[in-house]
N, C-alpha and C positions, 0 to 999 in steps of 0.2 A: 461466488460463494462467500467471499470475505465481507462484502457489504451486508449480506443477509445476517452474518454473525454479529456485526456491529448493531444492526437494527434490533436483533433479538436481545442482545445485552442491554441496550437502552430500554427496551420494553420490560425486561425482567427487573431492572433497577427501579424504573418509575414509568408505569404505563401512561401516565398523564403528560409525559414529555412531548408526545406527538399531538399535533392539532392541525387545523386547517390553516393553510396559508393562501395568500392571494396576491397576484401581481398588481392589481389595481382595484379600486372600488367600483369603477365603471363596468368591469367585466366580472359579475358575480359567479359565472360558471367556470372561471379559470382557477378554481380552488384546487389545492393539492395538499398532500400530507407533508408536514414539515415539523422539525423540532422547534418547539416553542421556547424552551429555556436556553438562554445564551451560553451558560456554563456547559451544559450537556452538549450543545452543538459544537462548541470549540473543542471540547475534550474528544468527542467522537471524530471530528474532522482531523485534528492534530494527531490522534492515535493512528488513524488510517494512513495519513501521509507518512508518519514515522515508520509504520510497518512496511510500506512500499519502499521507502528510502533504505531501510535496513536490508530488505530482501535484495534490492538492486545492488547495494554495496557488497553483500555477501556473494552474489553471482559475479560481480566484477572481480573480486579477489580470487574466486575460484578459477575464472578464466585466465587471469594473470598467472596463477600458479601452474595451470596446465600448460600455458605457452612456455613458461620458464622450464618446465620439466621436459617438454619436447625439444626445446632448444639445447638444453644440456645433454640430452641423450644423443642428439645429432652431432654435437661437437665431439663427444667421446667416440662415436663411431668413425667420424672423419679422421680423428687422431690415430685410431687403430689402423685404418687403411693407409695412412701416410707412412706409418712405420713399415 
């Protein structure tokens, strides 16, 4: 879903940003839709990578907090039973 949002945003901003790309001149049937403007390409790729990085970092911090919470609850319970 997120790549579709990126494509939609690029098309809303400038619909002429996309054009035909090709791997080589010898294979004319290998054309594909590609971002033609370098600035738009780098902004969309960097924004997507940044979004993935931020999401992964948030999930990592959430898991660390959950592990810490479980560990502290376990230590409190074991201290109660020792008394």
